Steps between C-alpha positions, in 0.01 A plus 500: 500500500185435296254225587616304198867532593421397856305196381782394268757549774304293752410230250857458373627478858265211582450319168820386320307383191330838468832679550672299229214544253466869578869569445502316167183671381615841616831460320323423172260791550784739580695404186193562287444840658863597441473397134178696449645807673811487281285476187280789607802712597633442149169626364428172322183296465487123528440495123821696433708273723343195336600628155859552615511146639328347197205373701137577581363757746343211695848357560615830652191509720571145614861593582391802702227310684668161549869583505598200712521269202683728256840404361807702582562560129148645471560731796824615339325570168212676677744723689678589177167575328408753770848654510597347832776274623419174676674447833451194718585501866491208740442587862556244774193426711529591862 
């Protein structure tokens, strides 16, 4: 386990506010990374995806970097633009 992972593990175990904020922030970050990876795997630039969605490159950058506040319809359109299918899965917390 890296020093960072150890710190996060210890901090989340002892600080409920940190744990809640970390999980929310990590979820948003992870969604953005998945979107960017799907775009890159499709061989597309942000500009190309923006054109397909009828928006600006800056909007695509915002979606990939701040995915927590993106609409489901936008995620669906983004997935279609990069040749992917959107699937949503809810997992019960343990």
